[in-house]
C-alpha positions in Angstrom: -0.2 -0.1 -0.3 0.9 3.2 -0.9 0.3 7.2 -0.1 0.4 10.2 -2.3 3.4 13.3 -1.3 2.5 17.1 -1.9 3.6 16.3 -5.7 1.8 13.4 -6.6 4.5 10.7 -6.0 3.7 7.3 -4.7 5.6 6.3 -1.6 5.4 3.2 0.7 3.3 3.9 4.1 6.5 2.8 6.0 8.4 5.8 4.4 9.7 8.3 6.9 9.2 11.4 4.5 5.0 11.0 4.9 5.3 11.8 8.3 7.5 14.4 7.9 5.4 15.9 5.5 2.4 16.3 7.6 4.5 17.7 10.3 5.8 20.3 7.8 2.3 21.2 6.7 0.9 21.8 10.4 4.3 23.6 11.3 3.4 26.1 8.2 -0.3 26.5 9.6 0.9 28.7 12.7 3.5 31.0 10.8 1.0 33.8 10.8 2.0 35.1 7.1 5.9 35.2 7.8 6.4 32.2 5.0 4.6 33.3 2.3 6.0 36.8 2.7 9.1 35.0 2.6 8.5 33.3 -0.5 7.2 36.5 -2.4 10.4 38.0 -1.5 12.7 34.9 -2.6 11.0 34.9 -6.3 11.8 38.4 -6.4 15.4 37.9 -5.7 16.0 34.6 -7.0 16.5 35.6 -10.5 19.4 37.8 -9.0 21.9 34.8 -9.1 20.0 33.1 -12.1 17.8 31.1 -10.1 14.5 29.6 -10.9 13.7 27.5 -7.7 14.3 27.7 -4.3 13.7 25.8 -0.7 14.4 26.4 3.0 15.6 23.6 5.1 16.4 23.3 8.4 19.6 21.3 9.1 20.3 19.4 12.3 21.8 15.9 13.5 20.2 12.4 13.5 21.7 9.0 13.8 25.2 10.1 13.8 24.9 12.6 10.5 23.8 15.8 9.1 20.6 16.1 7.9 18.0 18.0 6.3 14.5 18.8 7.2 12.0 20.4 4.4 10.7 23.9 5.7 9.2 25.4 2.5 10.1 26.2 -1.1 8.7 28.0 -4.2 5.8 26.0 -4.7 4.4 26.5 -1.1 2.1 25.6 0.6 2.9 22.6 -1.7 6.5 20.5 -1.5 8.3 20.5 -5.2 10.0 18.1 -6.8 13.3 19.7 -6.8 12.8 20.0 -2.5 12.1 16.0 -2.8 15.2 15.6 -5.1 17.6 17.6 -2.9 16.4 15.6 0.0 16.7 12.0 -1.6 20.2 12.6 -3.6 21.5 15.9 -2.5 20.6 16.3 1.3 23.7 14.3 2.6 26.3 16.5 1.2 24.6 19.7 1.5 24.2 19.2 4.8 27.4 18.5 5.2 28.5 21.7 4.0 26.3 23.4 6.3 27.3 21.7 9.3 31.0 22.8 8.6 31.1 26.2 6.4 29.3 29.5 6.8 30.0 30.1 3.2 27.7 30.0 0.3 28.4 26.7 -1.8 28.0 26.5 -5.6 27.9 23.7 -7.9 28.2 23.7 -11.7 27.4 20.3 -13.7 28.5 22.2 -17.0 31.8 22.8 -15.8 34.3 20.1 -15.7 35.6 20.6 -12.2 33.6 23.1 -11.2 33.8 26.6 -10.5 37.3 28.1 -8.9 37.1 28.1 -4.9 36.9 31.9 -3.6 37.4 33.7 -0.1 33.4 34.1 -0.1 32.2 31.0 -2.3 32.8 27.4 -1.5 32.6 25.0 -4.5 31.0 21.4 -3.9 30.8 18.4 -6.2 27.3 18.2 -8.4 25.0 17.9 -5.4 21.4 17.9 -7.7 22.1 15.6 -10.8 22.2 17.6 -13.6 21.1 21.0 -12.0 23.5 24.1 -11.2 22.9 25.7 -7.7 24.0 27.5 -4.9 23.1 26.7 -1.3 23.3 29.8 1.7 23.7 28.3 5.1 22.1 30.5 7.7 21.7 30.7 11.5 19.8 32.6 13.8 19.7 33.5 17.7 17.4 30.9 18.6 20.2 28.3 18.0 18.3 27.1 15.0 20.1 26.6 11.6 19.1 26.0 8.3 20.1 25.9 4.7 18.8 27.6 1.4 19.0 26.0 -1.9 18.7 27.9 -5.1 18.6 25.8 -8.6 18.2 27.0 -11.9 20.1 26.4 -15.6 21.5 30.2 -15.4 22.7 30.0 -12.0 25.8 32.4 -11.8 28.6 33.4 -9.4 28.1 37.0 -9.1 29.8 38.1 -6.1 28.0 41.2 -5.6 24.3 39.1 -6.0 25.6 36.7 -4.0 26.3 38.5 -1.0 22.9 40.6 -1.5 20.9 37.3 -1.5 22.6 35.5 1.0 21.9 38.7 3.4 18.3 38.2 2.5 18.3 34.8 3.5 19.8 35.4 7.0 16.8 38.2 7.5 14.5 35.6 6.3 15.4 32.8 8.3 15.5 35.0 11.4 11.9 35.7 11.1 10.6 32.0 10.5 13.2 30.8 13.2 11.5 33.0 15.7 8.3 31.9 15.1 9.5 28.5 15.2 11.0 28.9 18.4 9.5 27.7 22.0 10.1 28.8 25.5 11.8 26.7 28.1 9.2 25.6 29.9 7.7 23.0 27.7 11.1 21.5 27.2 11.9 20.9 31.3 8.2 19.7 31.5 8.6 16.8 28.8 10.0 13.3 30.2 12.4 11.2 28.3 10.1 8.4 27.7 7.9 11.3 26.1 10.5 12.4 24.0 11.2 9.1 22.7 7.5 8.3 21.7 7.5 11.9 20.0 10.9 10.6 18.1 9.3 7.6 17.0 6.2 8.9 15.9 8.5 11.5 13.7 9.8 8.5 12.2 6.3 7.3 10.9 5.6 4.8 13.8 2.6 3.4 15.0 1.0 3.3 18.9 1.6 -0.6 18.5 5.2 0.0 17.1 6.4 2.6 19.8 4.9 0.1 22.2 6.7 -2.8 21.2 10.0 -0.7 20.4 10.1 0.7 24.0 8.3 -2.4 25.6 5.0 -0.6 26.8 1.3 -1.4 26.2 -0.4 0.4 23.8 -2.4 2.1 26.1 1.1 3.5 27.7 2.5 4.4 24.5 -0.7 6.7 23.7 -0.5 8.2 27.5 2.5 9.4 26.9 1.9 10.6 23.3 -1.1 12.6 24.8 0.5 14.0 28.1 3.5 15.1 25.5 0.9 16.8 23.5 -0.7 18.7 26.6 2.3 19.7 27.5 2.9 21.5 24.3 -0.3 22.8 23.8 -1.0 20.4 20.4 -3.9 19.4 19.2 -2.8 15.9 18.5 0.4 14.0 18.5 1.5 14.8 14.9 1.3 18.9 16.0 3.1 18.0 19.1 6.0 16.6 16.9 6.0 19.7 15.2 6.2 21.8 18.0 8.8 19.5 19.5 11.0 20.2 16.4 10.5 23.7 16.4 11.7 23.7 20.3 15.0 21.4 19.5 13.7 18.8 21.7 13.9 16.1 19.1 15.8 16.8 15.4 
Protein backbone atom coordinates (compact mmCIF):
# COMPACT_ATOMS: atom_id res chain seq x y z
CA UNK A 1 0.00 0.00 0.00
CA UNK A 2 1.24 3.54 -0.73
CA UNK A 3 0.36 7.14 -0.06
CA UNK A 4 0.59 10.28 -2.18
CA UNK A 5 3.02 13.10 -1.46
CA UNK A 6 2.21 16.76 -2.13
CA UNK A 7 3.89 16.33 -5.50
CA UNK A 8 1.78 13.29 -6.41
CA UNK A 9 4.57 10.71 -6.12
CA UNK A 10 3.65 7.41 -4.49
CA UNK A 11 5.63 6.44 -1.40
CA UNK A 12 5.42 3.32 0.78
CA UNK A 13 3.43 3.84 3.97
CA UNK A 14 6.57 3.11 5.98
CA UNK A 15 8.48 5.95 4.32
CA UNK A 16 9.57 8.43 6.99
CA UNK A 17 9.03 11.35 4.60
CA UNK A 18 5.25 10.88 4.89
CA UNK A 19 4.94 11.87 8.58
CA UNK A 20 7.60 14.55 8.11
CA UNK A 21 5.51 16.06 5.31
CA UNK A 22 2.52 16.22 7.64
CA UNK A 23 4.67 17.74 10.39
CA UNK A 24 5.95 20.32 7.94
CA UNK A 25 2.37 21.14 6.89
CA UNK A 26 1.22 21.61 10.48
CA UNK A 27 4.24 23.76 11.29
CA UNK A 28 3.44 26.04 8.35
CA UNK A 29 -0.11 26.56 9.59
CA UNK A 30 1.23 28.53 12.57
CA UNK A 31 3.42 30.96 10.65
CA UNK A 32 1.02 33.96 10.55
CA UNK A 33 1.99 35.05 7.05
CA UNK A 34 5.77 35.11 7.56
CA UNK A 35 6.47 32.21 5.21
CA UNK A 36 4.17 33.49 2.43
CA UNK A 37 5.96 36.85 2.68
CA UNK A 38 9.32 35.08 2.55
CA UNK A 39 8.25 33.16 -0.55
CA UNK A 40 7.23 36.39 -2.30
CA UNK A 41 10.56 38.02 -1.40
CA UNK A 42 12.59 35.06 -2.66
CA UNK A 43 10.62 34.89 -5.89
CA UNK A 44 11.70 38.47 -6.55
CA UNK A 45 15.32 37.95 -5.55
CA UNK A 46 16.11 34.48 -6.91
CA UNK A 47 16.64 35.82 -10.46
CA UNK A 48 19.54 37.93 -9.13
CA UNK A 49 21.68 34.78 -9.29
CA UNK A 50 19.85 33.17 -12.21
CA UNK A 51 17.80 30.82 -10.01
CA UNK A 52 14.35 29.55 -10.92
CA UNK A 53 13.66 27.48 -7.78
CA UNK A 54 14.43 27.86 -4.10
CA UNK A 55 13.84 26.02 -0.84
CA UNK A 56 14.61 26.38 2.87
CA UNK A 57 15.67 23.38 4.94
CA UNK A 58 16.38 23.12 8.63
CA UNK A 59 19.71 21.48 9.32
CA UNK A 60 20.30 19.13 12.19
CA UNK A 61 21.96 15.92 13.23
CA UNK A 62 20.34 12.55 13.45
CA UNK A 63 21.64 8.98 13.60
CA UNK A 64 25.21 10.26 13.66
CA UNK A 65 25.02 12.28 10.44
CA UNK A 66 23.93 15.69 9.23
CA UNK A 67 20.50 15.88 7.64
CA UNK A 68 18.01 18.31 6.10
CA UNK A 69 14.35 18.82 7.05
CA UNK A 70 12.22 20.63 4.48
CA UNK A 71 10.55 23.87 5.63
CA UNK A 72 9.17 25.56 2.50
CA UNK A 73 9.98 26.20 -1.15
CA UNK A 74 8.84 28.12 -4.22
CA UNK A 75 5.75 25.87 -4.52
CA UNK A 76 4.48 26.76 -1.02
CA UNK A 77 2.14 25.58 0.45
CA UNK A 78 2.91 22.43 -1.58
CA UNK A 79 6.32 20.72 -1.69
CA UNK A 80 8.18 20.88 -4.99
CA UNK A 81 9.77 18.00 -6.89
CA UNK A 82 13.10 19.82 -6.59
CA UNK A 83 12.89 19.80 -2.80
CA UNK A 84 12.13 16.08 -2.82
CA UNK A 85 15.15 15.49 -5.06
CA UNK A 86 17.41 17.54 -2.79
CA UNK A 87 16.46 15.45 0.23
CA UNK A 88 16.71 12.16 -1.66
CA UNK A 89 19.90 12.72 -3.68
CA UNK A 90 21.68 15.87 -2.52
CA UNK A 91 20.73 16.25 1.09
CA UNK A 92 23.73 14.54 2.63
CA UNK A 93 26.37 16.61 0.82
CA UNK A 94 24.48 19.86 1.39
CA UNK A 95 23.84 19.12 5.06
CA UNK A 96 27.52 18.29 5.61
CA UNK A 97 28.48 21.62 4.06
CA UNK A 98 25.99 23.49 6.26
CA UNK A 99 27.41 21.75 9.33
CA UNK A 100 31.01 22.77 8.58
CA UNK A 101 30.91 26.13 6.77
CA UNK A 102 29.10 29.47 6.74
CA UNK A 103 30.11 30.17 3.13
CA UNK A 104 27.74 29.91 0.16
CA UNK A 105 28.40 26.74 -1.84
CA UNK A 106 28.13 26.59 -5.62
CA UNK A 107 27.97 23.60 -8.01
CA UNK A 108 27.96 23.82 -11.80
CA UNK A 109 27.57 20.43 -13.53
CA UNK A 110 28.22 21.92 -16.98
CA UNK A 111 31.75 23.00 -16.03
CA UNK A 112 34.28 20.19 -15.71
CA UNK A 113 35.82 20.36 -12.27
CA UNK A 114 33.35 23.03 -11.15
CA UNK A 115 34.05 26.70 -10.65
CA UNK A 116 37.15 28.04 -8.89
CA UNK A 117 36.85 28.47 -5.12
CA UNK A 118 37.24 31.90 -3.57
CA UNK A 119 37.34 33.58 -0.17
CA UNK A 120 33.57 34.09 -0.16
CA UNK A 121 32.40 30.96 -1.96
CA UNK A 122 32.90 27.20 -1.61
CA UNK A 123 32.56 24.76 -4.48
CA UNK A 124 30.75 21.45 -4.11
CA UNK A 125 30.68 18.40 -6.33
CA UNK A 126 27.36 18.16 -8.16
CA UNK A 127 24.83 18.17 -5.32
CA UNK A 128 21.75 17.68 -7.51
CA UNK A 129 22.23 15.66 -10.73
CA UNK A 130 21.97 17.82 -13.84
CA UNK A 131 21.05 21.01 -11.99
CA UNK A 132 23.37 23.94 -11.21
CA UNK A 133 22.77 25.47 -7.83
CA UNK A 134 23.96 27.45 -4.86
CA UNK A 135 23.32 26.89 -1.15
CA UNK A 136 23.38 29.49 1.62
CA UNK A 137 23.97 28.30 5.22
CA UNK A 138 22.12 30.46 7.76
CA UNK A 139 21.63 30.59 11.52
CA UNK A 140 19.53 32.54 14.01
CA UNK A 141 19.79 33.74 17.61
CA UNK A 142 17.33 31.02 18.59
CA UNK A 143 20.11 28.52 17.95
CA UNK A 144 18.43 27.04 14.89
CA UNK A 145 20.38 26.61 11.67
CA UNK A 146 19.22 26.19 8.11
CA UNK A 147 20.16 26.06 4.46
CA UNK A 148 18.60 27.94 1.54
CA UNK A 149 19.07 26.11 -1.75
CA UNK A 150 18.61 27.83 -5.14
CA UNK A 151 18.72 25.98 -8.45
CA UNK A 152 18.33 26.86 -12.11
CA UNK A 153 20.01 26.46 -15.48
CA UNK A 154 21.23 30.08 -15.40
CA UNK A 155 22.83 30.01 -11.93
CA UNK A 156 25.89 32.26 -11.84
CA UNK A 157 28.65 33.12 -9.40
CA UNK A 158 28.20 36.91 -9.41
CA UNK A 159 29.83 38.00 -6.15
CA UNK A 160 27.69 41.05 -5.41
CA UNK A 161 24.42 39.26 -6.16
CA UNK A 162 25.41 36.30 -3.97
CA UNK A 163 26.30 38.54 -1.03
CA UNK A 164 23.03 40.49 -1.31
CA UNK A 165 20.95 37.32 -1.49
CA UNK A 166 22.80 35.64 1.38
CA UNK A 167 22.08 38.66 3.57
CA UNK A 168 18.39 38.45 2.67
CA UNK A 169 18.38 34.75 3.53
CA UNK A 170 19.69 35.52 7.02
CA UNK A 171 16.90 38.06 7.59
CA UNK A 172 14.24 35.65 6.35
CA UNK A 173 15.56 32.79 8.46
CA UNK A 174 15.60 34.97 11.58
CA UNK A 175 11.89 35.71 11.11
CA UNK A 176 10.95 32.09 10.37
CA UNK A 177 13.11 30.76 13.21
CA UNK A 178 11.46 33.12 15.71
CA UNK A 179 8.08 31.66 14.81
CA UNK A 180 9.35 28.15 15.33
CA UNK A 181 11.10 28.81 18.63
CA UNK A 182 9.44 27.80 21.87
CA UNK A 183 10.01 28.70 25.48
CA UNK A 184 12.00 26.53 27.88
CA UNK A 185 9.07 25.64 30.14
CA UNK A 186 7.70 22.83 28.00
CA UNK A 187 11.19 21.47 27.33
CA UNK A 188 11.84 20.97 31.05
CA UNK A 189 8.38 19.46 31.62
CA UNK A 190 8.55 16.74 28.98
CA UNK A 191 9.98 13.45 30.18
CA UNK A 192 12.63 11.37 28.46
CA UNK A 193 10.05 8.66 27.68
CA UNK A 194 7.67 11.21 26.13
CA UNK A 195 10.48 12.49 23.92
CA UNK A 196 11.28 8.92 22.84
CA UNK A 197 7.64 8.45 21.84
CA UNK A 198 7.65 11.73 19.89
CA UNK A 199 10.84 10.73 18.05
CA UNK A 200 9.34 7.42 17.02
CA UNK A 201 6.16 9.16 15.88
CA UNK A 202 8.27 11.52 13.75
CA UNK A 203 9.87 8.43 12.19
CA UNK A 204 6.45 7.18 11.11
CA UNK A 205 5.91 4.62 13.88
CA UNK A 206 2.39 3.71 15.03
CA UNK A 207 1.34 3.37 18.67
CA UNK A 208 1.72 -0.40 18.30
CA UNK A 209 5.26 0.01 16.94
CA UNK A 210 6.19 2.40 19.77
CA UNK A 211 4.82 0.01 22.38
CA UNK A 212 6.80 -2.89 20.92
CA UNK A 213 10.07 -0.93 20.59
CA UNK A 214 9.91 0.61 24.07
CA UNK A 215 8.39 -2.53 25.67
CA UNK A 216 5.23 -0.72 26.77
CA UNK A 217 1.56 -1.43 26.44
CA UNK A 218 -0.21 0.37 23.60
CA UNK A 219 -2.31 2.19 26.20
CA UNK A 220 0.81 3.47 27.97
CA UNK A 221 2.41 4.57 24.70
CA UNK A 222 -0.73 6.53 23.85
CA UNK A 223 -0.73 8.07 27.33
CA UNK A 224 2.85 9.33 26.83
CA UNK A 225 1.92 10.87 23.49
CA UNK A 226 -1.24 12.46 24.88
CA UNK A 227 0.72 13.85 27.84
CA UNK A 228 3.42 15.27 25.55
CA UNK A 229 0.79 16.88 23.32
CA UNK A 230 -0.81 18.52 26.34
CA UNK A 231 2.49 19.90 27.61
CA UNK A 232 3.24 21.32 24.16
CA UNK A 233 -0.29 22.76 23.79
CA UNK A 234 -0.79 20.64 20.66
CA UNK A 235 -4.12 19.33 19.35
CA UNK A 236 -2.73 15.93 18.33
CA UNK A 237 0.46 13.90 18.24
CA UNK A 238 1.57 15.18 14.83
CA UNK A 239 1.31 18.80 15.91
CA UNK A 240 3.15 17.83 19.11
CA UNK A 241 6.01 16.46 16.98
CA UNK A 242 6.03 19.66 14.90
CA UNK A 243 6.26 21.78 18.04
CA UNK A 244 8.93 19.53 19.57
CA UNK A 245 11.05 19.98 16.43
CA UNK A 246 10.57 23.76 16.53
CA UNK A 247 11.68 23.84 20.17
CA UNK A 248 14.72 21.65 19.50
CA UNK A 249 13.44 18.81 21.71
CA UNK A 250 13.85 16.34 18.85
CA UNK A 251 15.63 16.56 15.51
